[in-house]
C-alpha positions, 0 to 999 in steps of 0.5 A, spaced: 455 605 609 456 599 606 450 594 606 452 587 609 446 583 608 446 577 604 441 575 599 438 568 601 439 563 595 443 567 591 450 564 588 456 568 588 457 571 581 460 567 576 460 560 579 455 557 574 459 560 568 465 557 571 462 550 571 459 551 564 466 553 562 469 547 566 464 542 562 466 545 555 473 544 557 473 537 559 468 535 553 474 539 548 479 535 552 475 528 551 474 530 543 481 531 542 483 525 546 478 521 541 481 524 535 488 522 537 486 515 538 482 515 531 488 518 527 492 511 527 486 508 525 485 513 519 493 512 517 492 504 517 487 505 511 492 502 506 492 498 500 499 495 500 502 490 506 508 488 502 512 486 496 516 480 496 521 478 491 523 471 490 528 467 485 527 460 483 530 456 477 531 462 473 524 465 474 523 471 479 516 471 483 514 478 485 509 478 490 504 484 492 501 483 498 494 487 500 491 490 506 485 487 504 482 481 500 483 483 492 480 479 486 484 480 480 480 482 474 485 484 468 492 487 467 495 491 461 499 490 457 499 483 456 506 480 457 512 485 456 514 492 458 516 497 463 509 499 466 504 494 468 497 496 470 493 491 474 486 492 475 483 489 481 477 489 485 476 489 493 470 484 494 469 487 501 469 494 498 474 499 499 475 503 505 472 510 504 479 513 507 482 511 501 480 517 497 486 521 498 494 520 498 499 515 494 502 509 496 509 506 494 513 500 495 519 498 492 524 492 491 531 493 489 534 490 483 536 483 484 541 479 479 537 479 472 531 483 475 531 490 475 528 494 481 520 494 481 516 500 484 509 498 485 504 504 486 497 506 488 495 513 487 488 515 489 488 521 486 488 518 479 482 513 479 482 509 473 474 507 474 470 513 474 465 509 478 470 507 483 469 500 484 476 498 481 483 498 484 488 500 479 495 499 481 501 501 477 508 496 477 514 499 474 520 496 472 527 500 471 528 496 465 523 492 460 521 485 462 517 480 460 511 477 465 505 473 467 500 475 472 496 471 477 492 471 483 495 469 489 492 463 493 490 467 499 486 472 496 490 478 498 496 478 493 498 478 486 504 474 483 508 476 477 513 471 474 518 474 470 524 470 467 530 472 469 535 475 464 542 472 463 548 476 467 552 480 462 557 475 459 553 469 460 551 465 454 552 458 452 558 454 454 565 456 451 567 451 445 573 450 449 569 447 455 565 443 451 570 440 447 571 433 451 575 428 449 572 421 450 577 416 453 581 411 448 
């Protein structure tokens, strides 16, 4: 014989455990959602905004724009080569998310100016204390440069005298031989 008597106050088996599992599942979904929202914020932690090349009166201006305020400290070598190292600091401090990875910006060659590659490699720190932002600027051919901080505190500007195009030079003697009117 089966005993069909109900126990007063008893819960059906597993019902309390099911509610706990649902609560944990909801918490996991919420945590995954928050992580998905935070992922783009971590990706936004970058050093560079853009690189822009402009030419005016025989001089190229390479403007490197940063995602944060920067303060120019120094550069090396002084004025010529294929590799220019920029040493900067970020007055507001560097984002902690900037401790891994690499960023690279490139500008294609223009007449008289070789291609330019600007890079920041977080794995190769130039300052063991971590306060200096080290940026490498590579040119595909040797150039001369001068460096200055941008007026907006978010950029560095490089000024590069343009090389004369091949075959250009002083005007040919035939072109310079004008005869005065008699």
